[in-house]
C-alpha positions in Angstrom: -35.5 -7.1 -3.0 -38.1 -4.9 -1.4 -41.4 -6.6 -1.4 -44.7 -7.7 0.0 -46.3 -11.1 -0.6 -46.7 -12.4 -4.1 -50.0 -14.1 -3.3 -52.1 -11.5 -1.5 -54.7 -9.5 -3.4 -54.8 -12.2 -6.0 -57.5 -10.4 -8.0 -55.3 -7.4 -8.7 -52.2 -7.3 -10.9 -49.0 -7.3 -8.9 -47.0 -4.2 -9.7 -43.4 -5.2 -10.1 -40.5 -2.9 -10.8 -37.1 -4.4 -11.7 -34.2 -2.0 -11.5 -31.8 -3.3 -14.1 -32.5 -5.2 -17.3 -29.7 -7.7 -17.6 -29.6 -11.5 -17.1 -31.0 -11.4 -13.5 -34.1 -9.6 -14.7 -34.7 -12.1 -17.5 -34.1 -15.1 -15.2 -36.6 -13.7 -12.6 -39.3 -13.1 -15.3 -38.8 -16.6 -16.7 -39.3 -18.1 -13.2 -42.5 -15.9 -12.7 -43.8 -17.0 -16.0 -43.4 -20.7 -15.1 -44.6 -20.5 -11.4 -47.0 -17.6 -10.9 -50.5 -17.4 -12.5 -51.4 -14.1 -10.9 -51.4 -11.1 -13.3 -48.2 -9.1 -13.0 -47.6 -5.6 -14.4 -43.8 -5.4 -14.8 -41.7 -2.2 -15.4 -38.0 -2.7 -16.2 -35.8 0.3 -15.6 -32.7 -0.1 -17.8 -30.9 2.7 -19.7 -29.0 0.3 -22.1 -30.0 0.0 -25.7 -31.3 -3.6 -25.2 -32.7 -5.8 -22.5 -31.1 -9.1 -21.4 -27.4 -8.3 -22.1 -26.1 -6.2 -19.2 -22.4 -5.7 -18.9 -21.6 -9.4 -18.9 -23.3 -10.3 -22.1 -23.0 -7.1 -24.2 -19.5 -8.2 -25.4 -19.2 -9.1 -29.1 -15.7 -10.7 -28.7 -15.9 -14.4 -29.5 -13.0 -15.0 -27.2 -15.1 -14.0 -24.2 -16.6 -17.3 -23.0 -19.1 -18.2 -20.3 -17.4 -19.5 -17.1 -20.2 -22.1 -16.6 -20.9 -25.1 -18.8 -23.8 -24.9 -21.3 -25.8 -27.5 -19.4 -26.0 -25.2 -16.4 -27.1 -22.1 -18.2 -30.7 -22.7 -19.1 -33.3 -20.0 -18.3 -36.2 -22.4 -18.0 -36.6 -25.5 -15.8 -35.5 -27.7 -18.7 -31.8 -28.2 -18.3 -31.1 -28.8 -22.0 -32.8 -25.6 -23.2 -29.7 -23.6 -23.7 -27.8 -26.5 -25.4 -30.6 -27.2 -27.7 -30.9 -23.4 -28.6 -27.1 -23.4 -29.4 -27.5 -26.4 -31.6 -30.4 -24.8 -33.5 -29.2 -21.2 -33.8 -25.4 -21.5 -33.9 -24.8 -25.0 -35.2 -21.1 -26.0 -35.4 -19.7 -28.2 -38.1 -18.3 -31.5 -37.0 -19.0 -31.7 -33.3 -22.0 -29.7 -32.4 -22.5 -28.1 -29.0 -22.5 -30.4 -26.0 -23.6 -30.1 -22.4 -20.0 -29.5 -21.1 -19.1 -26.8 -23.7 -18.3 -23.2 -22.7 -20.1 -21.0 -25.3 -19.3 -17.4 -26.2 -21.0 -14.9 -23.8 -22.6 -13.0 -26.7 -24.5 -16.2 -27.6 -26.0 -16.3 -24.1 -27.0 -12.7 -24.4 -28.8 -13.5 -27.7 -30.4 -16.5 -26.0 -31.7 -14.3 -23.2 -33.3 -12.0 -25.6 -35.1 -14.8 -27.4 -36.4 -16.1 -24.1 -37.6 -12.5 -23.2 -39.6 -12.6 -26.4 -41.3 -15.7 -25.1 -42.0 -14.1 -21.7 -43.7 -11.2 -23.5 -46.3 -13.6 -24.8 -47.3 -14.9 -21.4 -51.0 -14.0 -20.8 -50.4 -13.0 -17.2 -47.3 -10.7 -17.7 -47.7 -7.1 -18.9 -44.2 -5.9 -19.6 -43.0 -2.3 -20.1 -39.5 -0.9 -20.4 -38.4 2.5 -19.1 -35.1 3.5 -20.7 -33.7 5.0 -17.6 -31.7 4.0 -14.6 -33.5 3.9 -11.2 -32.4 6.9 -9.1 -34.1 6.3 -5.7 -36.6 4.2 -3.9 -39.2 5.6 -1.4 -41.8 3.9 0.8 -45.4 4.7 -0.1 -48.0 3.2 2.2 -47.9 -0.6 1.6 -45.8 -0.2 -1.5 -42.9 1.7 -3.0 -42.3 4.6 -5.3 -39.4 4.1 -7.7 -37.9 7.3 -9.0 -36.0 7.0 -12.3 -33.2 9.3 -13.3 -35.4 10.4 -16.2 -39.2 10.1 -16.4 -42.0 9.9 -14.0 -42.0 7.8 -10.7 -43.5 4.3 -10.8 -45.5 2.8 -8.0 -44.8 -0.8 -7.1 -45.8 -3.6 -4.7 -42.5 -5.3 -5.2 -39.1 -3.8 -6.2 -36.2 -6.0 -7.3 -32.7 -4.5 -7.4 -30.9 -6.2 -10.3 -28.3 -3.6 -11.1 -25.3 -5.9 -11.4 -21.8 -5.2 -10.2 -20.6 -1.6 -9.6 -18.0 -0.1 -11.9 -14.4 -0.6 -10.7 -13.0 2.0 -8.3 -10.8 4.3 -10.4 -7.1 4.2 -9.8 -4.4 6.8 -10.7 -6.7 9.7 -10.1 -3.8 11.6 -8.5 -1.6 11.3 -11.5 -1.1 14.0 -14.2 -3.6 14.0 -17.1 -1.1 12.4 -19.5 -0.5 9.5 -17.2 -4.3 9.1 -16.5 -4.8 8.8 -20.2 -2.8 5.6 -20.1 -5.1 4.0 -17.5 -8.3 2.1 -18.6 -10.4 1.9 -15.4 -13.3 0.1 -17.1 -12.1 -3.1 -18.8 -15.3 -3.2 -20.9 -14.6 0.1 -22.8 -14.3 -1.5 -26.3 -13.2 1.7 -28.0 -10.4 2.4 -25.5 -9.1 -1.2 -25.7 -9.1 -0.9 -29.5 -6.8 2.1 -29.2 -4.1 0.1 -27.4 -1.1 -0.2 -29.8 -0.5 -3.8 -30.7 3.2 -3.7 -29.7 2.6 -1.8 -26.4 3.3 -3.5 -23.1 0.1 -3.9 -21.0 -0.2 -4.1 -17.2 -3.4 -5.7 -15.8 -4.4 -5.0 -12.2 -5.8 -8.4 -11.1 -5.6 -12.0 -12.2 -9.3 -13.0 -12.0 -11.8 -13.9 -14.8 -11.9 -10.4 -16.1 -8.2 -10.3 -16.5 -8.4 -13.6 -18.5 -11.1 -11.9 -20.7 -8.8 -8.9 -21.4 -5.9 -11.2 -22.3 -8.1 -13.3 -24.6 -9.3 -10.2 -26.3 -5.8 -8.8 -26.8 -4.6 -12.1 -28.2 -7.7 -12.1 -30.5 -6.5 -8.7 -31.8 -3.0 -10.2 -32.4 -1.4 -8.1 -29.7 2.4 -8.6 -29.8 3.5 -6.6 -26.8 4.3 -8.2 -23.4 1.3 -8.5 -21.0 1.9 -8.3 -17.3 -0.6 -9.0 -14.5 -0.3 -8.6 -10.8 -2.5 -9.7 -7.9 -2.5 -9.1 -4.2 -3.1 -12.8 -3.6 -1.0 -14.1 -6.5 -3.8 -16.5 -7.6 -5.3 -17.5 -10.9 -8.8 -18.8 -11.6 -9.1 -22.5 -10.8 -10.1 -25.0 -13.5 -13.6 -26.5 -13.4 -13.9 -29.9 -11.8 -15.7 -32.8 -13.3 -19.5 -32.7 -13.3 -20.9 -34.6 -10.3 -24.5 -35.7 -9.8 -26.6 -33.7 -7.5 -26.7 -35.4 -4.0 -30.0 -37.0 -3.1 -30.3 -34.8 0.0 -30.2 -31.7 -2.2 -32.7 -33.2 -4.7 -35.2 -33.6 -1.8 -34.4 -30.1 -0.5 -34.8 -28.4 -3.9 -37.3 -30.4 -5.9 -37.8 -29.3 -9.5 
């Protein structure tokens, strides 16, 4: 984050540019809404078709679950906020959502968008959305000039880089075109995954959480071909441990 102080020049709106409009941007704005009373003029630079989703929460596959329990996913300072939202908006028959459940990621994206709507109503936050990626960042006196890929530059006092993870490094670029057509370098290309024949053998490079997501999606589509996965370390994601209370020393260090 490139910034100056959030408290100086309290009479003037703080000019904030957030490069990226995914979950991190919404979490930051939610924290500012709760903790900062100074007027803030926010510009979000995000080329996607909606704010709050990003790559992680744009999925529509119900088999793609959060890798954190619902009780630890609230945007606000109220720890039950996400669980209560789930119970209200996506009520389940029988046993409704609980604190230790792992909800679909698409639900969390929806939740983020509802909380963004609440942020827009904050009297001290003026929010604008520039449908472009940020291209470059230049120092300008005591502030910054953020140059978008499309559109006019935006001046800022504070710039937050919330661009998420970079795309995977392509593999197989030295192969012939026919072989390259069999390689899916971006695991989130929905159309390309939908084109995989159901009986085709699939080889996954990696055995982390993204690999688990791909396997879950293939199974959801009733894939019948054999699925292989390889890893340099030969490890699989570990299971979550039991929830433990926050140690008193941490409670004192990070008061709510």
